[in-house]
Backbone as CSV, one residue per row, in Angstrom:
resi,resn,N_x,N_y,N_z,CA_x,CA_y,CA_z,C_x,C_y,C_z
1,MET,16.559,32.364,24.004,15.986,32.588,22.959,16.807,32.529,21.704
2,THR,16.577,31.809,20.643,17.384,31.694,19.399,16.843,32.745,18.407
3,PHE,17.784,33.625,17.953,17.519,34.392,16.776,18.395,34.449,15.674
4,SER,18.027,34.440,14.363,18.889,34.289,13.188,20.320,33.286,13.473
5,THR,20.092,32.161,13.984,21.074,31.121,14.218,21.999,31.369,15.029
6,ARG,21.713,32.240,16.102,22.642,32.522,17.113,21.880,32.849,18.334
7,VAL,22.405,32.462,19.588,21.688,32.762,20.904,21.712,34.237,21.147
8,SER,20.731,34.795,21.507,20.705,36.083,21.969,19.901,36.305,23.296
9,LYS,20.385,37.136,24.222,19.605,37.474,25.357,18.733,38.465,25.073
10,PHE,17.464,38.451,25.651,16.406,39.393,25.347,16.739,40.500,26.279
11,GLY,17.430,40.445,27.298,17.648,41.561,28.100,16.776,41.502,29.537
12,LYS,17.534,42.267,30.388,16.631,42.515,31.736,15.672,43.580,31.721
13,GLY,14.825,43.479,32.485,13.715,44.396,32.265,12.610,43.896,33.198
14,SER,11.584,44.933,33.402,10.155,44.372,33.912,9.283,45.266,33.244
15,ASN,7.837,44.926,33.621,6.762,45.395,33.076,6.695,45.170,31.418
16,ILE,6.959,43.989,31.224,6.996,43.453,29.700,5.610,43.501,28.969
17,SER,5.453,44.102,27.788,4.363,44.025,27.184,4.582,43.697,25.575
18,ALA,3.844,43.034,24.854,3.917,42.624,23.472,2.831,42.805,22.826
19,ILE,2.976,43.092,21.587,1.781,43.106,20.565,2.315,42.620,19.111
20,MET,1.498,41.855,18.600,1.901,41.302,17.084,1.113,42.231,16.277
21,ASN,1.999,43.199,15.625,1.503,44.324,14.716,0.795,43.562,13.480
22,ASN,1.609,42.604,13.022,1.257,41.955,11.544,1.619,40.448,11.719
23,LYS,1.501,39.707,10.757,1.828,38.480,10.793,3.410,38.111,10.611
24,ASP,4.151,39.243,10.578,5.841,39.076,10.544,6.466,39.903,11.440
25,THR,5.700,40.686,12.587,6.464,41.616,13.456,5.769,41.646,14.661
26,ILE,6.437,41.374,15.848,6.061,41.459,17.158,7.009,42.803,17.864
27,SER,6.188,43.668,18.480,6.853,44.687,19.206,6.858,44.378,20.769
28,ILE,8.036,44.626,21.343,8.112,44.145,22.594,8.504,45.317,23.451
29,TYR,7.840,45.906,24.448,8.048,46.955,25.362,8.498,46.456,26.591
30,PHE,9.480,47.050,27.116,9.892,46.546,28.839,10.557,47.686,29.259
31,TYR,10.615,47.787,30.660,11.098,48.827,31.455,12.480,48.673,32.110
32,LEU,13.498,49.497,31.549,14.754,49.347,31.975,15.341,50.892,31.946
33,LYS,15.432,51.653,32.995,15.757,53.083,33.029,14.902,53.925,31.935
34,GLY,13.550,53.484,31.794,12.769,54.188,30.852,12.284,52.806,30.078
35,ILE,11.089,53.158,29.336,10.807,51.975,28.535,11.579,51.969,27.073
36,MET,11.822,50.799,26.842,12.685,50.270,25.637,11.889,49.506,24.738
37,LYS,12.160,49.538,23.485,11.347,48.741,22.514,12.232,47.882,21.593
38,LYS,11.883,46.515,21.629,12.452,45.637,20.701,11.493,45.151,19.704
39,GLU,11.932,44.799,18.681,11.118,44.204,17.588,11.623,42.905,17.089
40,VAL,10.687,41.951,16.952,11.163,40.627,16.410,10.527,40.559,14.938
41,LYS,11.457,40.218,14.134,10.849,40.182,12.681,10.844,38.701,12.451
42,ILE,9.823,38.156,11.773,9.642,36.725,11.507,9.547,36.491,9.995
43,ASP,10.765,35.705,9.648,11.014,35.763,8.137,11.180,34.154,7.731
44,GLY,9.860,33.570,7.435,9.950,32.124,7.461,10.518,31.344,8.560
45,ASP,11.607,30.644,8.628,12.020,29.835,9.760,13.005,30.984,10.668
46,ASN,13.487,32.165,10.136,14.426,33.062,11.005,13.606,33.829,11.737
47,LEU,14.208,34.198,12.962,13.671,35.234,13.580,14.919,36.358,13.963
48,THR,14.453,37.640,13.964,15.633,38.647,14.132,15.118,39.475,15.300
49,LEU,15.853,39.673,16.312,15.437,40.601,17.360,16.411,41.903,17.191
50,THR,15.643,43.103,17.233,16.523,44.202,16.986,15.935,45.335,18.093
51,LEU,16.773,45.996,18.800,16.544,47.198,19.620,16.263,48.474,18.765
52,LYS,14.876,48.872,19.009,14.563,50.201,18.372,15.210,51.285,19.025
53,SER,15.244,52.626,18.310,15.810,53.512,19.046,14.856,54.507,19.981
54,ASN,13.682,54.078,19.783,12.693,54.513,20.660,12.626,54.331,22.207
55,THR,12.995,55.401,23.063,13.013,55.077,24.523,11.886,56.047,25.040
56,TYR,10.921,55.647,25.887,9.876,56.303,26.318,10.044,56.606,27.753
57,PRO,9.831,57.867,28.258,10.068,58.306,29.779,8.919,57.641,30.702
58,TYR,8.583,56.484,30.277,7.301,56.036,31.240,7.763,54.797,32.185
59,SER,6.992,54.311,33.153,7.207,53.335,33.827,6.619,52.157,33.219
60,GLU,5.656,52.191,32.508,5.010,51.075,31.747,4.326,51.367,30.614
61,VAL,4.363,50.578,29.629,3.701,50.798,28.333,2.975,49.547,27.914
62,ILE,1.697,49.832,27.446,0.630,48.696,27.068,0.268,48.871,25.728
63,PRO,0.793,48.181,24.785,0.242,48.354,23.215,-1.216,48.125,23.187
64,LEU,-1.886,48.976,22.670,-3.299,49.019,22.357,-3.664,48.409,20.881
65,ASP,-3.000,49.038,19.829,-3.013,48.357,18.660,-1.616,48.993,17.891
66,GLU,-1.549,48.829,16.540,-0.267,49.330,15.974,0.043,50.702,16.102
67,SER,-0.999,51.588,16.434,-0.659,52.934,16.405,-0.978,53.542,17.812
68,PHE,-1.460,53.087,18.591,-1.505,53.577,20.187,-1.193,52.901,21.287
69,ILE,-0.570,53.475,22.200,-0.001,52.695,23.515,-0.771,53.435,24.544
70,ALA,-0.957,52.461,25.877,-1.430,53.279,26.943,-0.160,53.351,27.906
71,THR,0.121,54.478,28.532,1.348,54.847,29.145,1.081,54.893,30.658
72,ARG,1.913,54.678,31.531,1.916,54.896,32.964,3.090,55.521,33.459
73,ILE,2.906,56.700,34.250,4.021,57.287,34.925,3.722,57.360,36.306
74,ASP,4.163,56.275,37.344,3.631,56.317,38.688,2.141,56.043,38.616
75,LYS,1.287,56.790,39.229,-0.144,56.773,39.204,-0.862,57.390,38.116
76,SER,-0.228,57.995,37.153,-0.935,58.636,36.049,-0.872,57.922,34.868
77,MET,-1.920,57.757,34.177,-2.155,56.981,32.783,-2.460,57.857,31.937
78,GLY,-2.211,57.381,30.590,-2.538,58.040,29.435,-2.369,57.163,28.159
79,VAL,-3.069,57.797,27.008,-3.046,57.115,25.753,-2.207,58.033,24.876
80,THR,-1.430,57.423,24.060,-0.370,58.139,23.324,-0.289,57.426,21.800
81,ASN,-0.295,58.388,20.829,-0.087,57.889,19.430,1.426,57.491,19.284
82,GLU,1.738,56.308,19.059,3.115,55.983,18.939,3.900,56.689,17.643
């Protein structure tokens, strides 16, 4: 992937989920020793990928909308306000 005129690796992980919060922001959740969150900012022709400091202690996260996420720990599921 190309972000801000440089090549950047998204990273390794599994259980990838993404949601487009608005026309300028995409939130990406993936599992790597806990759920990590990265955010893609769209500014005209430029894309910027940033790792957010949020780390979730789940096996999987599924974004429902900009405020709520469905979470899974093994066989247990829940809905959480982000």
